[in-house]
Wavefront OBJ file of the C-alpha trace (Angstrom):
o trace
v -20.409 -32.900 30.270
v -18.397 -29.730 30.875
v -15.411 -29.020 28.680
v -11.919 -29.151 30.096
v -9.872 -25.982 30.351
v -7.178 -25.977 27.678
v -3.883 -24.137 27.238
v -1.229 -23.746 24.568
v 1.478 -21.441 23.295
v -0.163 -19.126 20.750
v 3.023 -17.598 19.350
v 5.762 -19.206 17.291
v 8.178 -21.470 19.172
v 11.251 -19.410 18.423
v 13.125 -16.774 20.384
v 11.267 -13.463 20.107
v 10.388 -10.358 22.106
v 7.107 -11.719 23.489
v 5.496 -15.126 23.865
v 1.810 -15.735 24.615
v 0.318 -18.659 26.520
v -3.456 -18.850 26.069
v -5.859 -20.492 28.550
v -9.541 -21.055 27.705
v -12.340 -22.733 29.636
v -14.421 -22.620 32.811
v -11.366 -22.847 35.111
v -9.168 -20.385 33.193
v -9.388 -17.689 35.890
v -8.882 -19.999 38.881
v -5.876 -21.663 37.212
v -4.403 -18.248 36.454
v -4.932 -17.146 40.068
v -3.055 -20.206 41.308
v 0.127 -19.161 39.480
v -0.186 -15.369 39.074
v 1.061 -12.899 41.682
v -0.053 -9.275 41.228
v -2.039 -6.489 42.839
v -5.412 -8.015 41.961
v -6.736 -11.549 41.584
v -7.602 -12.537 38.032
v -11.043 -13.714 39.171
v -11.831 -10.207 40.463
v -10.497 -8.350 37.413
v -12.755 -6.626 34.918
v -13.108 -8.193 31.486
v -10.713 -7.133 28.741
v -8.120 -5.642 31.071
v -4.372 -6.226 31.353
v -2.500 -6.737 34.622
v 1.198 -6.673 35.541
v 2.693 -9.332 37.802
v 4.697 -12.544 37.935
v 4.058 -16.211 37.143
v 5.194 -18.438 39.994
v 5.529 -22.169 40.453
v 5.401 -22.651 44.197
v 8.163 -20.486 45.638
v 9.889 -20.113 42.283
v 9.290 -17.060 40.080
v 9.056 -18.220 36.484
v 8.739 -14.873 34.655
v 7.596 -11.263 34.759
v 4.370 -11.013 32.746
v 1.365 -9.042 31.560
v -1.895 -11.002 31.873
v -4.939 -10.223 29.713
v -8.310 -11.156 31.214
v -11.331 -11.775 28.936
v -14.662 -13.051 30.225
v -16.922 -15.201 28.090
v -18.962 -15.074 25.976
v -17.221 -11.972 24.577
v -14.036 -13.830 23.618
v -12.683 -15.670 20.579
v -13.723 -19.070 21.949
v -16.822 -17.797 23.745
v -15.286 -19.045 27.026
v -13.395 -17.349 29.849
v -9.926 -16.708 28.450
v -6.582 -15.658 29.895
v -3.557 -14.737 27.801
v -0.198 -14.603 29.563
v 2.262 -12.315 27.772
v 5.726 -13.378 28.871
v 9.263 -12.938 27.561
v 9.644 -14.662 24.214
v 12.510 -17.080 24.809
v 11.519 -20.615 23.879
v 12.564 -22.001 27.273
v 10.702 -19.421 29.372
v 7.529 -19.751 27.262
v 7.692 -23.509 27.671
v 8.137 -23.122 31.464
v 5.097 -20.841 31.704
v 2.995 -23.357 29.750
v 4.253 -26.241 31.908
v 3.245 -24.290 35.009
v -0.249 -23.680 33.614
v -0.663 -27.384 32.756
v 0.673 -28.404 36.170
v -2.083 -26.403 37.857
v -5.042 -27.954 36.072
v -5.220 -27.109 32.360
v -4.976 -29.661 29.554
v -2.681 -29.170 26.573
v -4.823 -27.990 23.657
v -4.980 -30.030 20.467
v -4.146 -28.394 17.115
v -6.887 -25.906 16.238
v -8.842 -26.569 19.422
v -9.332 -22.891 20.301
v -10.857 -22.200 16.871
v -12.846 -25.427 17.078
v -14.380 -24.212 20.342
v -15.164 -20.869 18.713
v -17.041 -22.789 15.992
v -18.851 -25.100 18.414
v -19.834 -22.137 20.594
v -21.300 -20.284 17.607
v -18.669 -17.547 17.423
v -17.690 -18.546 13.865
v -19.223 -20.637 11.135
v -17.069 -23.265 9.430
v -16.135 -21.048 6.475
v -14.879 -18.376 8.884
v -13.000 -20.959 10.938
v -11.232 -22.208 7.809
v -10.402 -18.594 6.945
v -8.467 -18.329 10.227
v -5.834 -20.828 9.085
v -5.840 -19.248 5.611
v -4.957 -15.881 7.167
v -2.059 -17.524 9.011
v -0.843 -19.286 5.856
v -1.250 -16.285 3.526
v 1.832 -15.691 1.407
v 0.769 -12.644 -0.588
v -1.456 -9.587 -0.254
v -4.270 -11.056 -2.359
v -4.413 -14.264 -0.311
v -4.474 -12.244 2.908
v -7.270 -9.943 1.751
v -9.328 -12.878 0.468
v -8.930 -14.699 3.788
v -9.797 -11.570 5.805
v -12.914 -11.105 3.668
v -13.976 -14.683 4.417
v -13.156 -14.261 8.107
v -15.504 -11.263 8.181
v -18.239 -13.542 6.846
v -18.400 -12.894 3.088
v -18.947 -16.578 2.284
v -21.104 -17.150 5.360
v -23.579 -14.399 4.418
v -23.682 -15.386 0.747
v -24.345 -19.054 1.497
v -26.908 -18.190 4.171
v -28.742 -15.991 1.664
v -28.891 -18.788 -0.937
v -29.984 -21.335 1.682
v -32.770 -19.003 2.831
v -34.043 -18.776 -0.754
v -34.025 -22.571 -1.043
v -35.734 -23.205 2.295
v -38.416 -20.622 1.447
v -39.347 -22.555 -1.706
v -39.201 -25.869 0.143
v -41.429 -24.600 2.952
v -43.989 -23.313 0.450
v -44.151 -26.699 -1.297
v -44.456 -28.606 1.978
v -47.140 -26.237 3.253
v -49.115 -26.559 0.000
v -48.926 -30.350 0.098
v -50.073 -30.403 3.739
v -52.874 -27.873 3.250
v -53.991 -27.966 -0.401
v -57.372 -26.402 0.449
v -55.848 -23.097 1.552
v -52.638 -22.893 -0.481
v -52.993 -22.902 -4.264
v -49.986 -24.458 -6.014
v -51.317 -24.065 -9.568
v -48.748 -22.296 -11.759
v -46.136 -22.492 -9.013
v -43.812 -24.681 -11.119
v -42.904 -21.782 -13.400
v -42.250 -19.515 -10.411
v -40.000 -22.163 -8.833
v -38.178 -22.712 -12.117
v -37.246 -19.025 -12.347
v -36.118 -19.011 -8.713
v -34.082 -22.205 -9.205
v -32.397 -20.857 -12.333
v -31.453 -17.674 -10.473
v -29.912 -19.753 -7.663
v -28.041 -21.868 -10.217
v -26.520 -18.699 -11.690
v -25.342 -17.620 -8.233
v -23.827 -21.035 -7.562
v -22.074 -21.138 -10.934
v -20.582 -17.700 -10.288
v -19.162 -18.920 -6.980
v -17.853 -22.127 -8.546
v -16.221 -20.202 -11.401
v -14.386 -18.039 -8.850
v -12.542 -21.105 -7.541
v -9.825 -20.967 -10.224
v -8.972 -17.394 -9.252
v -9.364 -18.379 -5.618
v -6.846 -21.180 -5.974
v -4.378 -18.889 -7.736
v -4.814 -16.268 -5.006
v -4.365 -18.771 -2.202
v -1.870 -21.291 -3.545
v -0.007 -19.252 -6.154
v 0.282 -19.433 -9.938
v 1.690 -22.766 -11.113
v 4.368 -21.455 -13.467
v 6.661 -23.346 -15.828
v 9.725 -21.755 -17.432
v 10.486 -23.224 -20.864
v 12.904 -22.440 -23.661
v 15.868 -23.744 -25.582
v 19.061 -24.687 -23.736
v 21.108 -21.696 -22.603
v 18.282 -19.218 -23.268
v 18.556 -17.888 -19.714
v 15.818 -19.852 -17.935
v 17.920 -20.618 -14.878
v 19.224 -17.052 -14.740
v 15.606 -15.842 -14.752
v 14.729 -18.233 -11.912
v 17.646 -16.897 -9.890
v 16.533 -13.296 -10.478
v 12.925 -14.026 -9.519
v 13.869 -15.995 -6.412
v 16.477 -13.492 -5.286
v 19.226 -16.069 -4.800
v 21.366 -18.540 -6.739
v 18.783 -21.329 -6.938
v 19.941 -22.803 -10.251
v 23.381 -23.503 -11.697
v 24.146 -21.127 -14.567
v 26.856 -21.911 -17.136
v 27.509 -21.305 -20.826
v 27.229 -25.059 -21.421
v 23.953 -26.066 -23.077
v 21.878 -28.634 -21.241
v 23.126 -27.765 -17.740
v 19.587 -28.073 -16.330
v 18.570 -31.693 -16.884
v 16.013 -32.165 -14.137
v 13.232 -30.035 -12.684
v 13.930 -27.212 -10.232
v 11.022 -25.896 -8.137
v 10.830 -22.623 -6.237
v 8.053 -20.672 -4.502
v 8.467 -17.016 -5.436
v 6.705 -13.846 -4.376
v 6.543 -11.374 -7.251
v 5.013 -8.184 -5.914
v 1.556 -9.118 -4.589
v 1.493 -12.423 -6.502
v 2.854 -15.835 -5.545
v 4.384 -18.071 -8.216
v 5.115 -21.770 -7.850
v 7.890 -21.805 -10.429
v 9.344 -24.839 -12.162
v 12.546 -24.384 -14.168
v 12.717 -27.108 -16.800
v 15.373 -28.633 -18.987
v 15.976 -26.824 -22.264
v 13.663 -28.136 -24.974
v 15.599 -29.405 -28.008
v 16.219 -32.515 -30.053
v 18.780 -34.619 -28.191
v 20.193 -38.133 -28.194
v 21.253 -37.840 -24.545
v 18.947 -40.230 -22.657
v 18.998 -38.266 -19.396
v 18.482 -34.914 -21.100
v 15.624 -36.376 -23.166
v 13.839 -37.403 -19.957
v 14.202 -33.812 -18.739
v 12.792 -32.467 -22.008
v 9.789 -34.809 -21.805
v 9.135 -33.706 -18.243
v 9.321 -30.080 -19.319
v 6.585 -30.669 -21.907
v 4.438 -32.538 -19.376
v 4.671 -29.752 -16.789
v 3.927 -27.131 -19.420
v 0.705 -28.906 -20.400
v -0.643 -28.633 -16.815
v 0.633 -25.157 -15.902
v -1.444 -22.064 -15.066
v 1.252 -19.985 -16.734
v 4.131 -20.649 -19.122
v 7.070 -18.271 -19.248
v 8.804 -18.912 -22.572
v 12.352 -17.554 -22.493
v 13.784 -16.750 -25.918
v 17.450 -15.995 -26.465
v 16.967 -12.850 -28.537
v 20.655 -12.860 -29.534
v 20.227 -16.092 -31.533
v 18.049 -16.834 -34.551
v 14.845 -18.792 -34.096
v 15.110 -22.424 -35.183
v 13.084 -25.645 -35.306
v 13.326 -26.014 -31.510
v 11.637 -22.625 -31.074
v 8.961 -23.727 -33.531
v 8.206 -26.792 -31.391
v 8.047 -24.707 -28.237
v 5.704 -22.223 -29.919
v 3.390 -25.100 -30.850
v 3.412 -26.083 -27.195
v 2.682 -22.650 -25.710
v 0.507 -20.867 -28.261
v -2.781 -22.185 -26.779
v -1.761 -21.758 -23.140
v -1.657 -18.695 -20.902
v 1.852 -17.600 -21.766
v 4.305 -14.738 -21.412
v 7.256 -14.645 -23.825
v 10.449 -13.033 -22.592
v 13.012 -11.873 -25.161
v 16.050 -12.429 -22.957
v 19.565 -11.023 -23.398
v 18.175 -7.700 -24.549
v 21.427 -6.186 -23.252
v 23.212 -7.795 -26.225
v 22.839 -7.267 -29.978
v 19.490 -8.915 -30.706
v 18.268 -10.638 -33.876
v 14.772 -11.597 -32.650
v 12.054 -9.019 -31.987
v 8.379 -9.047 -30.982
v 7.074 -8.980 -34.563
v 9.045 -12.103 -35.490
v 7.667 -13.963 -32.465
v 4.090 -12.918 -33.195
v 4.370 -14.044 -36.823
v 5.454 -17.466 -35.607
v 2.700 -17.562 -32.980
v -0.258 -16.511 -35.111
v 0.798 -17.354 -38.629
v 0.877 -20.742 -40.287
v 3.860 -22.483 -38.720
v 5.646 -23.901 -41.712
v 9.273 -23.602 -40.786
v 9.661 -20.150 -42.317
v 8.198 -16.754 -41.602
v 5.822 -15.355 -44.211
v 6.182 -11.598 -44.478
v 2.544 -11.306 -45.647
v 1.039 -12.883 -42.502
v -1.517 -10.614 -40.832
v -0.748 -11.187 -37.165
v -3.821 -9.240 -36.073
v -6.250 -11.506 -37.939
v -8.662 -13.325 -35.586
v -6.541 -12.495 -32.519
v -8.607 -11.448 -29.509
v -5.684 -11.231 -27.117
v -2.055 -11.562 -28.112
v 0.448 -13.402 -25.980
v 2.560 -10.640 -24.410
v 6.178 -10.377 -25.546
v 8.510 -8.555 -23.149
v 12.204 -7.684 -23.681
v 14.217 -8.561 -20.569
v 17.753 -9.061 -19.386
v 18.064 -11.646 -16.657
v 21.745 -10.756 -16.335
v 21.026 -7.076 -15.666
v 17.617 -7.748 -14.027
v 15.792 -5.530 -16.517
v 12.137 -5.985 -17.489
v 11.094 -7.805 -14.285
v 8.742 -5.003 -13.186
v 7.079 -5.082 -16.599
v 6.627 -8.856 -16.199
v 5.066 -8.338 -12.755
v 2.625 -5.765 -14.121
v 1.651 -8.024 -17.021
v 0.997 -11.005 -14.711
v -1.297 -8.851 -12.580
v -3.268 -7.934 -15.691
v -3.464 -11.575 -16.787
v -4.508 -13.123 -13.481
v -6.186 -10.445 -11.393
v -6.978 -7.693 -13.896
v -4.354 -5.528 -12.273
v -6.223 -5.311 -8.976
v -8.663 -7.222 -6.783
v -11.439 -5.804 -4.629
v -12.804 -8.012 -1.888
v -15.633 -5.671 -0.974
v -18.254 -7.355 -3.139
v -16.403 -10.201 -4.856
v -16.104 -13.631 -3.240
v -13.333 -16.007 -4.244
v -13.774 -19.674 -3.327
v -10.289 -20.906 -2.439
v -11.227 -24.056 -0.555
v -11.596 -27.380 -2.404
v -14.119 -28.695 0.136
v -16.317 -25.642 -0.377
v -16.114 -25.981 -4.173
v -17.291 -29.605 -3.972
v -20.250 -28.560 -1.799
v -21.183 -25.796 -4.248
v -20.959 -28.210 -7.177
v -23.195 -30.718 -5.372
v -25.729 -27.976 -4.629
v -25.699 -26.788 -8.244
v -26.346 -30.351 -9.493
v -29.288 -30.706 -7.109
v -30.776 -27.417 -8.300
v -30.360 -28.551 -11.914
v -32.417 -31.643 -10.995
v -35.162 -29.339 -9.690
v -35.341 -27.605 -13.078
v -35.282 -30.955 -14.896
v -38.124 -32.270 -12.710
v -40.199 -29.173 -13.440
v -39.595 -29.488 -17.175
v -40.524 -33.178 -17.010
v -43.783 -32.350 -15.205
v -42.894 -34.366 -12.102
v -44.981 -34.073 -8.891
v -44.120 -31.266 -6.457
v -42.735 -33.593 -3.763
v -39.868 -34.425 -6.166
v -38.877 -30.774 -6.092
v -38.598 -30.825 -2.300
v -36.158 -33.740 -2.290
v -33.659 -32.026 -4.567
v -34.158 -28.634 -2.924
v -33.267 -30.144 0.451
v -30.239 -31.898 -1.054
v -28.986 -28.514 -2.258
v -29.761 -26.979 1.129
v -27.793 -29.683 2.942
v -24.861 -29.447 0.516
v -24.530 -25.719 1.197
v -24.771 -26.465 4.900
v -21.471 -28.323 4.546
v -19.818 -24.972 3.820
v -21.129 -23.182 6.898
v -20.840 -26.271 9.104
v -24.549 -26.802 9.703
v -24.628 -30.148 7.899
v -21.248 -31.679 8.745
v -20.488 -34.578 11.053
v -18.090 -34.688 13.973
v -15.482 -36.675 12.036
v -15.189 -34.011 9.329
v -15.026 -31.229 11.922
v -12.203 -33.033 13.736
v -10.345 -33.567 10.442
v -10.625 -29.901 9.457
v -9.364 -28.552 12.771
v -6.587 -31.133 13.077
v -4.868 -29.308 10.195
v -4.625 -26.091 12.210
v -1.425 -25.042 13.945
v -0.970 -25.617 17.662
v -2.256 -22.758 19.817
v -4.884 -21.625 17.292
l 1 2 3 4 5 6 7 8 9 10 11 12 13 14 15 16 17 18 19 20 21 22 23 24 25 26 27 28 29 30 31 32 33 34 35 36 37 38 39 40 41 42 43 44 45 46 47 48 49 50 51 52 53 54 55 56 57 58 59 60 61 62 63 64 65 66 67 68 69 70 71 72 73 74 75 76 77 78 79 80 81 82 83 84 85 86 87 88 89 90 91 92 93 94 95 96 97 98 99 100 101 102 103 104 105 106 107 108 109 110 111 112 113 114 115 116 117 118 119 120 121 122 123 124 125 126 127 128 129 130 131 132 133 134 135 136 137 138 139 140 141 142 143 144 145 146 147 148 149 150 151 152 153 154 155 156 157 158 159 160 161 162 163 164 165 166 167 168 169 170 171 172 173 174 175 176 177 178 179 180 181 182 183 184 185 186 187 188 189 190 191 192 193 194 195 196 197 198 199 200 201 202 203 204 205 206 207 208 209 210 211 212 213 214 215 216 217 218 219 220 221 222 223 224 225 226 227 228 229 230 231 232 233 234 235 236 237 238 239 240 241 242 243 244 245 246 247 248 249 250 251 252 253 254 255 256 257 258 259 260 261 262 263 264 265 266 267 268 269 270 271 272 273 274 275 276 277 278 279 280 281 282 283 284 285 286 287 288 289 290 291 292 293 294 295 296 297 298 299 300 301 302 303 304 305 306 307 308 309 310 311 312 313 314 315 316 317 318 319 320 321 322 323 324 325 326 327 328 329 330 331 332 333 334 335 336 337 338 339 340 341 342 343 344 345 346 347 348 349 350 351 352 353 354 355 356 357 358 359 360 361 362 363 364 365 366 367 368 369 370 371 372 373 374 375 376 377 378 379 380 381 382 383 384 385 386 387 388 389 390 391 392 393 394 395 396 397 398 399 400 401 402 403 404 405 406 407 408 409 410 411 412 413 414 415 416 417 418 419 420 421 422 423 424 425 426 427 428 429 430 431 432 433 434 435 436 437 438 439 440 441 442 443 444 445 446 447 448 449 450 451 452 453 454 455 456 457 458 459 460 461 462 463 464 465 466 467 468 469 470 471 472 473 474 475
């Protein structure tokens, strides 16, 4: 059964300079000819050329346009494709699309163009998923990671591992079918080494998923500190607008405030919490408990210290909370006369917390990496660049290269990699247990199929439809 010709608006539905209506399918050129008036028919035009003219609906001229003609299979979808570049007003773009649909095209479903590219072999599933990741990128690292995947970094890596697995499987099957000509003696040790090497590759990919999630989704960040330490002021500075109410009254923030913030090339999903202190106020206590809960599950804790006030038992409790987490400590109000410095904080962090600071504590003892302590002034917006630099060092080592490093940022892909790694572990266990060779083949093929879920070679129609239904309209 031949596919229908589809059409959709491929640009955002808002007033802009240009709008694009895309048509793809076997009747794309004939539909375009039925509504386009120019010097040359679209059907007779050379591939990958642009033509000036008008879109008409009967006797009515809808808009002045440029029409791009692209003949399959050398197109995104692999099908004949026409893109009508019209003026970008929402009404005129809608009228052009309505005219296209009126003359024989069907309205495309979300992600249907990319789905056709996948089904026609122009992209594998990992590349198709990278398309929507490029669109949704919110920082430079996420964009570069998605572009790397779109170019095929995951595709080629997974294909290489699958080829190694199928080679071993084919050898076993051939030996079992023709034992007279293929000697399998001693092969178990060879397979074990190959399986262990594959396991290492899979583990490396799986371990990249934490960085991949941070790159794609942002760093889940919780701001903690005593009341009136400047947490809300910091949130306002980072977000660039008055997101939180700031007063001199302690306990102003009683609930959780959330904000997505771009800090340089990083994205932070920031939660500003209630000030942590002992309180008899029922509502404030709920806020304090929530603050502790969010801090436990955060990728990053920003502990704001009011450097103009002495440390007290509330600071001690917060230090207990953050000392084992990935944390940055900000000595806020550095524009004022300060009584707390970095050395005092480090003694509390790495010494025996006993309610007092021991001057004889060696803060360097058994410390591989100190929690950074940065003087800042939220009021005067000082120290923010230093914070940005430190976060880069903590989460991406200051820079990321996508030339040879792959970051798994997709939960579905991570599950498939984990399943494949478990199957390869079973191969090693079977070898060590002295099991027959046909046992190896079963687990090898399970790993092969699991990895096929990443590239799309082992997925069913229902999963494909679910994946592409999450795409935006027109893509």
